[in-house]
CHARMM internal coordinates of N, CA and C (Angstrom, degrees):
IC EDIT
DIST 1 N 1 CA 1.4437
DIST 1 CA 1 C 1.5721
ANGL 1 N 1 CA 1 C 111.26
DIST 1 C 2 N 1.2619
ANGL 1 CA 1 C 2 N 115.05
DIHE 1 N 1 CA 1 C 2 N -45.26
DIST 2 N 2 CA 1.4597
ANGL 1 C 2 N 2 CA 120.23
DIHE 1 CA 1 C 2 N 2 CA 178.92
DIST 2 CA 2 C 1.5802
ANGL 2 N 2 CA 2 C 111.44
DIHE 1 C 2 N 2 CA 2 C -65.76
DIST 2 C 3 N 1.3121
ANGL 2 CA 2 C 3 N 114.64
DIHE 2 N 2 CA 2 C 3 N -34.15
DIST 3 N 3 CA 1.4728
ANGL 2 C 3 N 3 CA 120.46
DIHE 2 CA 2 C 3 N 3 CA 175.02
DIST 3 CA 3 C 1.4719
ANGL 3 N 3 CA 3 C 111.39
DIHE 2 C 3 N 3 CA 3 C -63.33
DIST 3 C 4 N 1.3380
ANGL 3 CA 3 C 4 N 117.07
DIHE 3 N 3 CA 3 C 4 N -39.57
DIST 4 N 4 CA 1.4429
ANGL 3 C 4 N 4 CA 120.30
DIHE 3 CA 3 C 4 N 4 CA 178.96
DIST 4 CA 4 C 1.5387
ANGL 4 N 4 CA 4 C 111.55
DIHE 3 C 4 N 4 CA 4 C -65.68
DIST 4 C 5 N 1.3041
ANGL 4 CA 4 C 5 N 115.32
DIHE 4 N 4 CA 4 C 5 N -41.32
DIST 5 N 5 CA 1.5040
ANGL 4 C 5 N 5 CA 122.43
DIHE 4 CA 4 C 5 N 5 CA 177.86
DIST 5 CA 5 C 1.5357
ANGL 5 N 5 CA 5 C 109.36
DIHE 4 C 5 N 5 CA 5 C -61.13
DIST 5 C 6 N 1.2720
ANGL 5 CA 5 C 6 N 117.90
DIHE 5 N 5 CA 5 C 6 N -45.65
DIST 6 N 6 CA 1.4480
ANGL 5 C 6 N 6 CA 120.90
DIHE 5 CA 5 C 6 N 6 CA 178.68
DIST 6 CA 6 C 1.5071
ANGL 6 N 6 CA 6 C 111.79
DIHE 5 C 6 N 6 CA 6 C -65.10
DIST 6 C 7 N 1.3448
ANGL 6 CA 6 C 7 N 115.97
DIHE 6 N 6 CA 6 C 7 N -41.51
DIST 7 N 7 CA 1.5058
ANGL 6 C 7 N 7 CA 120.60
DIHE 6 CA 6 C 7 N 7 CA 175.63
DIST 7 CA 7 C 1.4878
ANGL 7 N 7 CA 7 C 113.30
DIHE 6 C 7 N 7 CA 7 C -58.76
DIST 7 C 8 N 1.3438
ANGL 7 CA 7 C 8 N 118.46
DIHE 7 N 7 CA 7 C 8 N -45.75
DIST 8 N 8 CA 1.4545
ANGL 7 C 8 N 8 CA 119.97
DIHE 7 CA 7 C 8 N 8 CA 176.75
DIST 8 CA 8 C 1.5133
ANGL 8 N 8 CA 8 C 112.16
DIHE 7 C 8 N 8 CA 8 C -67.99
DIST 8 C 9 N 1.3019
ANGL 8 CA 8 C 9 N 119.60
DIHE 8 N 8 CA 8 C 9 N -31.51
DIST 9 N 9 CA 1.4544
ANGL 8 C 9 N 9 CA 121.89
DIHE 8 CA 8 C 9 N 9 CA 178.12
DIST 9 CA 9 C 1.5711
ANGL 9 N 9 CA 9 C 108.24
DIHE 8 C 9 N 9 CA 9 C -67.05
DIST 9 C 10 N 1.2723
ANGL 9 CA 9 C 10 N 119.60
DIHE 9 N 9 CA 9 C 10 N -41.41
DIST 10 N 10 CA 1.4268
ANGL 9 C 10 N 10 CA 124.65
DIHE 9 CA 9 C 10 N 10 CA 178.49
DIST 10 CA 10 C 1.5233
ANGL 10 N 10 CA 10 C 109.52
DIHE 9 C 10 N 10 CA 10 C -67.06
DIST 10 C 11 N 1.3224
ANGL 10 CA 10 C 11 N 118.48
DIHE 10 N 10 CA 10 C 11 N -38.43
DIST 11 N 11 CA 1.4554
ANGL 10 C 11 N 11 CA 121.43
DIHE 10 CA 10 C 11 N 11 CA 175.31
DIST 11 CA 11 C 1.5135
ANGL 11 N 11 CA 11 C 110.66
DIHE 10 C 11 N 11 CA 11 C -63.34
DIST 11 C 12 N 1.3167
ANGL 11 CA 11 C 12 N 115.41
DIHE 11 N 11 CA 11 C 12 N -41.90
DIST 12 N 12 CA 1.5251
ANGL 11 C 12 N 12 CA 120.12
DIHE 11 CA 11 C 12 N 12 CA -179.94
DIST 12 CA 12 C 1.5074
ANGL 12 N 12 CA 12 C 108.89
DIHE 11 C 12 N 12 CA 12 C -64.03
DIST 12 C 13 N 1.3028
ANGL 12 CA 12 C 13 N 118.90
DIHE 12 N 12 CA 12 C 13 N -41.05
DIST 13 N 13 CA 1.4572
ANGL 12 C 13 N 13 CA 120.46
DIHE 12 CA 12 C 13 N 13 CA -178.83
DIST 13 CA 13 C 1.4877
ANGL 13 N 13 CA 13 C 113.15
DIHE 12 C 13 N 13 CA 13 C -67.48
DIST 13 C 14 N 1.3771
ANGL 13 CA 13 C 14 N 115.46
DIHE 13 N 13 CA 13 C 14 N -40.23
DIST 14 N 14 CA 1.4780
ANGL 13 C 14 N 14 CA 118.02
DIHE 13 CA 13 C 14 N 14 CA 178.58
DIST 14 CA 14 C 1.5164
ANGL 14 N 14 CA 14 C 110.59
DIHE 13 C 14 N 14 CA 14 C -71.08
DIST 14 C 15 N 1.3268
ANGL 14 CA 14 C 15 N 116.94
DIHE 14 N 14 CA 14 C 15 N -39.57
DIST 15 N 15 CA 1.4641
ANGL 14 C 15 N 15 CA 118.45
DIHE 14 CA 14 C 15 N 15 CA 178.03
DIST 15 CA 15 C 1.5731
ANGL 15 N 15 CA 15 C 112.12
DIHE 14 C 15 N 15 CA 15 C -65.13
DIST 15 C 16 N 1.2998
ANGL 15 CA 15 C 16 N 114.49
DIHE 15 N 15 CA 15 C 16 N -37.79
DIST 16 N 16 CA 1.4828
ANGL 15 C 16 N 16 CA 116.79
DIHE 15 CA 15 C 16 N 16 CA 176.27
DIST 16 CA 16 C 1.5473
ANGL 16 N 16 CA 16 C 111.92
DIHE 15 C 16 N 16 CA 16 C -64.81
DIST 16 C 17 N 1.3257
ANGL 16 CA 16 C 17 N 115.56
DIHE 16 N 16 CA 16 C 17 N -39.70
DIST 17 N 17 CA 1.4640
ANGL 16 C 17 N 17 CA 120.34
DIHE 16 CA 16 C 17 N 17 CA 179.41
DIST 17 CA 17 C 1.4649
ANGL 17 N 17 CA 17 C 112.55
DIHE 16 C 17 N 17 CA 17 C -62.54
DIST 17 C 18 N 1.3681
ANGL 17 CA 17 C 18 N 118.19
DIHE 17 N 17 CA 17 C 18 N -36.19
DIST 18 N 18 CA 1.4493
ANGL 17 C 18 N 18 CA 119.19
DIHE 17 CA 17 C 18 N 18 CA -179.25
DIST 18 CA 18 C 1.5391
ANGL 18 N 18 CA 18 C 112.62
DIHE 17 C 18 N 18 CA 18 C -93.74
DIST 18 C 19 N 1.3469
ANGL 18 CA 18 C 19 N 115.90
DIHE 18 N 18 CA 18 C 19 N 4.47
DIST 19 N 19 CA 1.4816
ANGL 18 C 19 N 19 CA 117.61
DIHE 18 CA 18 C 19 N 19 CA 168.28
DIST 19 CA 19 C 1.5450
ANGL 19 N 19 CA 19 C 115.32
DIHE 18 C 19 N 19 CA 19 C 94.94
DIST 19 C 20 N 1.3314
ANGL 19 CA 19 C 20 N 115.48
DIHE 19 N 19 CA 19 C 20 N 10.14
DIST 20 N 20 CA 1.4924
ANGL 19 C 20 N 20 CA 119.74
DIHE 19 CA 19 C 20 N 20 CA 178.15
DIST 20 CA 20 C 1.5262
ANGL 20 N 20 CA 20 C 108.36
DIHE 19 C 20 N 20 CA 20 C -89.30
DIST 20 C 21 N 1.2849
ANGL 20 CA 20 C 21 N 117.72
DIHE 20 N 20 CA 20 C 21 N 81.18
DIST 21 N 21 CA 1.4911
ANGL 20 C 21 N 21 CA 121.52
DIHE 20 CA 20 C 21 N 21 CA -172.50
DIST 21 CA 21 C 1.5467
ANGL 21 N 21 CA 21 C 112.18
DIHE 20 C 21 N 21 CA 21 C -64.15
DIST 21 C 22 N 1.3530
ANGL 21 CA 21 C 22 N 119.11
DIHE 21 N 21 CA 21 C 22 N -38.24
DIST 22 N 22 CA 1.4345
ANGL 21 C 22 N 22 CA 120.40
DIHE 21 CA 21 C 22 N 22 CA -178.16
DIST 22 CA 22 C 1.5245
ANGL 22 N 22 CA 22 C 113.14
DIHE 21 C 22 N 22 CA 22 C -67.68
DIST 22 C 23 N 1.3500
ANGL 22 CA 22 C 23 N 112.78
DIHE 22 N 22 CA 22 C 23 N -40.52
DIST 23 N 23 CA 1.4739
ANGL 22 C 23 N 23 CA 119.56
DIHE 22 CA 22 C 23 N 23 CA 178.95
DIST 23 CA 23 C 1.5200
ANGL 23 N 23 CA 23 C 110.84
DIHE 22 C 23 N 23 CA 23 C -67.33
DIST 23 C 24 N 1.3401
ANGL 23 CA 23 C 24 N 115.56
DIHE 23 N 23 CA 23 C 24 N -41.15
DIST 24 N 24 CA 1.4441
ANGL 23 C 24 N 24 CA 119.17
DIHE 23 CA 23 C 24 N 24 CA 179.50
DIST 24 CA 24 C 1.5077
ANGL 24 N 24 CA 24 C 112.29
DIHE 23 C 24 N 24 CA 24 C -66.77
DIST 24 C 25 N 1.3717
ANGL 24 CA 24 C 25 N 118.46
DIHE 24 N 24 CA 24 C 25 N -36.58
DIST 25 N 25 CA 1.4569
ANGL 24 C 25 N 25 CA 118.99
DIHE 24 CA 24 C 25 N 25 CA 175.74
DIST 25 CA 25 C 1.5112
ANGL 25 N 25 CA 25 C 115.15
DIHE 24 C 25 N 25 CA 25 C -65.06
DIST 25 C 26 N 1.3762
ANGL 25 CA 25 C 26 N 113.78
DIHE 25 N 25 CA 25 C 26 N -41.94
DIST 26 N 26 CA 1.4308
ANGL 25 C 26 N 26 CA 118.03
DIHE 25 CA 25 C 26 N 26 CA 177.82
DIST 26 CA 26 C 1.5244
ANGL 26 N 26 CA 26 C 113.06
DIHE 25 C 26 N 26 CA 26 C -63.44
DIST 26 C 27 N 1.3263
ANGL 26 CA 26 C 27 N 113.28
DIHE 26 N 26 CA 26 C 27 N -46.90
DIST 27 N 27 CA 1.4816
ANGL 26 C 27 N 27 CA 119.97
DIHE 26 CA 26 C 27 N 27 CA -177.85
DIST 27 CA 27 C 1.5751
ANGL 27 N 27 CA 27 C 109.67
DIHE 26 C 27 N 27 CA 27 C -61.54
DIST 27 C 28 N 1.3439
ANGL 27 CA 27 C 28 N 116.43
DIHE 27 N 27 CA 27 C 28 N -40.63
DIST 28 N 28 CA 1.4323
ANGL 27 C 28 N 28 CA 120.98
DIHE 27 CA 27 C 28 N 28 CA 179.52
DIST 28 CA 28 C 1.5220
ANGL 28 N 28 CA 28 C 111.52
DIHE 27 C 28 N 28 CA 28 C -64.90
DIST 28 C 29 N 1.3530
ANGL 28 CA 28 C 29 N 113.33
DIHE 28 N 28 CA 28 C 29 N -42.34
DIST 29 N 29 CA 1.5078
ANGL 28 C 29 N 29 CA 117.82
DIHE 28 CA 28 C 29 N 29 CA 177.34
DIST 29 CA 29 C 1.5485
ANGL 29 N 29 CA 29 C 111.51
DIHE 28 C 29 N 29 CA 29 C -59.52
DIST 29 C 30 N 1.3336
ANGL 29 CA 29 C 30 N 114.94
DIHE 29 N 29 CA 29 C 30 N -46.48
DIST 30 N 30 CA 1.4230
ANGL 29 C 30 N 30 CA 119.33
DIHE 29 CA 29 C 30 N 30 CA 179.87
DIST 30 CA 30 C 1.5579
ANGL 30 N 30 CA 30 C 111.42
DIHE 29 C 30 N 30 CA 30 C -63.64
DIST 30 C 31 N 1.3263
ANGL 30 CA 30 C 31 N 115.53
DIHE 30 N 30 CA 30 C 31 N -38.24
DIST 31 N 31 CA 1.4884
ANGL 30 C 31 N 31 CA 117.12
DIHE 30 CA 30 C 31 N 31 CA 176.48
DIST 31 CA 31 C 1.5244
ANGL 31 N 31 CA 31 C 111.31
DIHE 30 C 31 N 31 CA 31 C -65.21
DIST 31 C 32 N 1.2897
ANGL 31 CA 31 C 32 N 118.59
DIHE 31 N 31 CA 31 C 32 N -37.35
DIST 32 N 32 CA 1.4861
ANGL 31 C 32 N 32 CA 121.07
DIHE 31 CA 31 C 32 N 32 CA 178.26
DIST 32 CA 32 C 1.5308
ANGL 32 N 32 CA 32 C 111.03
DIHE 31 C 32 N 32 CA 32 C -65.70
DIST 32 C 33 N 1.3217
ANGL 32 CA 32 C 33 N 115.12
DIHE 32 N 32 CA 32 C 33 N -44.39
DIST 33 N 33 CA 1.4824
ANGL 32 C 33 N 33 CA 117.53
DIHE 32 CA 32 C 33 N 33 CA -178.21
DIST 33 CA 33 C 1.5129
ANGL 33 N 33 CA 33 C 110.87
DIHE 32 C 33 N 33 CA 33 C -65.18
DIST 33 C 34 N 1.3437
ANGL 33 CA 33 C 34 N 118.79
DIHE 33 N 33 CA 33 C 34 N -45.92
DIST 34 N 34 CA 1.4548
ANGL 33 C 34 N 34 CA 123.94
DIHE 33 CA 33 C 34 N 34 CA 178.25
DIST 34 CA 34 C 1.5459
ANGL 34 N 34 CA 34 C 111.78
DIHE 33 C 34 N 34 CA 34 C -59.02
DIST 34 C 35 N 1.3391
ANGL 34 CA 34 C 35 N 116.91
DIHE 34 N 34 CA 34 C 35 N -39.12
DIST 35 N 35 CA 1.4288
ANGL 34 C 35 N 35 CA 122.53
DIHE 34 CA 34 C 35 N 35 CA 179.53
DIST 35 CA 35 C 1.5190
ANGL 35 N 35 CA 35 C 110.80
DIHE 34 C 35 N 35 CA 35 C -65.99
DIST 35 C 36 N 1.3365
ANGL 35 CA 35 C 36 N 115.46
DIHE 35 N 35 CA 35 C 36 N -41.77
DIST 36 N 36 CA 1.4736
ANGL 35 C 36 N 36 CA 118.92
DIHE 35 CA 35 C 36 N 36 CA 179.51
DIST 36 CA 36 C 1.5067
ANGL 36 N 36 CA 36 C 110.93
DIHE 35 C 36 N 36 CA 36 C -66.50
DIST 36 C 37 N 1.3232
ANGL 36 CA 36 C 37 N 116.88
DIHE 36 N 36 CA 36 C 37 N -42.29
DIST 37 N 37 CA 1.4791
ANGL 36 C 37 N 37 CA 121.33
DIHE 36 CA 36 C 37 N 37 CA 176.75
DIST 37 CA 37 C 1.5175
ANGL 37 N 37 CA 37 C 110.55
DIHE 36 C 37 N 37 CA 37 C -59.63
DIST 37 C 38 N 1.3584
ANGL 37 CA 37 C 38 N 114.92
DIHE 37 N 37 CA 37 C 38 N -45.05
DIST 38 N 38 CA 1.4567
ANGL 37 C 38 N 38 CA 119.89
DIHE 37 CA 37 C 38 N 38 CA 175.05
DIST 38 CA 38 C 1.5252
ANGL 38 N 38 CA 38 C 112.34
DIHE 37 C 38 N 38 CA 38 C -54.45
DIST 38 C 39 N 1.3766
ANGL 38 CA 38 C 39 N 116.63
DIHE 38 N 38 CA 38 C 39 N -51.23
DIST 39 N 39 CA 1.4357
ANGL 38 C 39 N 39 CA 119.72
DIHE 38 CA 38 C 39 N 39 CA 177.60
DIST 39 CA 39 C 1.4686
ANGL 39 N 39 CA 39 C 114.89
DIHE 38 C 39 N 39 CA 39 C -55.22
DIST 39 C 40 N 1.3790
ANGL 39 CA 39 C 40 N 117.33
DIHE 39 N 39 CA 39 C 40 N -46.24
DIST 40 N 40 CA 1.4479
ANGL 39 C 40 N 40 CA 122.24
DIHE 39 CA 39 C 40 N 40 CA 178.50
DIST 40 CA 40 C 1.4925
ANGL 40 N 40 CA 40 C 111.43
DIHE 39 C 40 N 40 CA 40 C -59.91
DIST 40 C 41 N 1.3015
ANGL 40 CA 40 C 41 N 119.29
DIHE 40 N 40 CA 40 C 41 N -46.16
DIST 41 N 41 CA 1.4743
ANGL 40 C 41 N 41 CA 123.49
DIHE 40 CA 40 C 41 N 41 CA 179.19
DIST 41 CA 41 C 1.6037
ANGL 41 N 41 CA 41 C 110.75
DIHE 40 C 41 N 41 CA 41 C -61.77
DIST 41 C 42 N 1.3230
ANGL 41 CA 41 C 42 N 113.34
DIHE 41 N 41 CA 41 C 42 N -39.85
DIST 42 N 42 CA 1.4622
ANGL 41 C 42 N 42 CA 118.07
DIHE 41 CA 41 C 42 N 42 CA -179.91
DIST 42 CA 42 C 1.4496
ANGL 42 N 42 CA 42 C 111.26
DIHE 41 C 42 N 42 CA 42 C -65.39
DIST 42 C 43 N 1.3501
ANGL 42 CA 42 C 43 N 120.33
DIHE 42 N 42 CA 42 C 43 N -43.36
DIST 43 N 43 CA 1.4663
ANGL 42 C 43 N 43 CA 122.19
DIHE 42 CA 42 C 43 N 43 CA 178.96
DIST 43 CA 43 C 1.5009
ANGL 43 N 43 CA 43 C 110.32
DIHE 42 C 43 N 43 CA 43 C -66.08
DIST 43 C 44 N 1.3355
ANGL 43 CA 43 C 44 N 117.77
DIHE 43 N 43 CA 43 C 44 N -40.11
DIST 44 N 44 CA 1.4913
ANGL 43 C 44 N 44 CA 120.48
DIHE 43 CA 43 C 44 N 44 CA 177.91
DIST 44 CA 44 C 1.4805
ANGL 44 N 44 CA 44 C 111.35
DIHE 43 C 44 N 44 CA 44 C -59.95
DIST 44 C 45 N 1.2899
ANGL 44 CA 44 C 45 N 114.72
DIHE 44 N 44 CA 44 C 45 N -43.54
DIST 45 N 45 CA 1.5132
ANGL 44 C 45 N 45 CA 120.58
DIHE 44 CA 44 C 45 N 45 CA -178.40
DIST 45 CA 45 C 1.5488
ANGL 45 N 45 CA 45 C 108.19
DIHE 44 C 45 N 45 CA 45 C -67.03
DIST 45 C 46 N 1.3448
ANGL 45 CA 45 C 46 N 119.03
DIHE 45 N 45 CA 45 C 46 N -37.77
DIST 46 N 46 CA 1.4704
ANGL 45 C 46 N 46 CA 118.78
DIHE 45 CA 45 C 46 N 46 CA 177.14
DIST 46 CA 46 C 1.5509
ANGL 46 N 46 CA 46 C 110.94
DIHE 45 C 46 N 46 CA 46 C -66.71
DIST 46 C 47 N 1.3455
ANGL 46 CA 46 C 47 N 118.67
DIHE 46 N 46 CA 46 C 47 N -40.13
DIST 47 N 47 CA 1.4087
ANGL 46 C 47 N 47 CA 120.04
DIHE 46 CA 46 C 47 N 47 CA -179.96
DIST 47 CA 47 C 1.5317
ANGL 47 N 47 CA 47 C 113.23
DIHE 46 C 47 N 47 CA 47 C -67.98
DIST 47 C 48 N 1.2845
ANGL 47 CA 47 C 48 N 117.86
DIHE 47 N 47 CA 47 C 48 N -40.40
DIST 48 N 48 CA 1.4421
ANGL 47 C 48 N 48 CA 120.16
DIHE 47 CA 47 C 48 N 48 CA -178.97
DIST 48 CA 48 C 1.5326
ANGL 48 N 48 CA 48 C 112.41
DIHE 47 C 48 N 48 CA 48 C -75.23
DIST 48 C 49 N 1.2766
ANGL 48 CA 48 C 49 N 117.57
DIHE 48 N 48 CA 48 C 49 N -23.07
DIST 49 N 49 CA 1.5124
ANGL 48 C 49 N 49 CA 120.48
DIHE 48 CA 48 C 49 N 49 CA 175.43
DIST 49 CA 49 C 1.4811
ANGL 49 N 49 CA 49 C 113.43
DIHE 48 C 49 N 49 CA 49 C 79.48
DIST 49 C 50 N 1.3141
ANGL 49 CA 49 C 50 N 121.03
DIHE 49 N 49 CA 49 C 50 N 12.60
DIST 50 N 50 CA 1.4538
ANGL 49 C 50 N 50 CA 120.55
DIHE 49 CA 49 C 50 N 50 CA 176.61
DIST 50 CA 50 C 1.4959
ANGL 50 N 50 CA 50 C 112.21
DIHE 49 C 50 N 50 CA 50 C -82.15
DIST 50 C 51 N 1.3152
ANGL 50 CA 50 C 51 N 115.49
DIHE 50 N 50 CA 50 C 51 N 148.94
DIST 51 N 51 CA 1.4225
ANGL 50 C 51 N 51 CA 118.32
DIHE 50 CA 50 C 51 N 51 CA 179.06
DIST 51 CA 51 C 1.5012
ANGL 51 N 51 CA 51 C 111.38
DIHE 50 C 51 N 51 CA 51 C -113.37
END
COOR INIT
IC SEED 1 N 1 CA 1 C
IC BUILD
């Protein structure tokens, strides 16, 4: 999940560099959403104590 967030972040940076504003915005939004989901799942796994 974190790998996907980093991948979309890189896509957003490259798209912004080449001037594709719409693609960069969408990729950045997807990266943010995936990162938040990753953080929520990480906290839940810490609370439950499963490995």
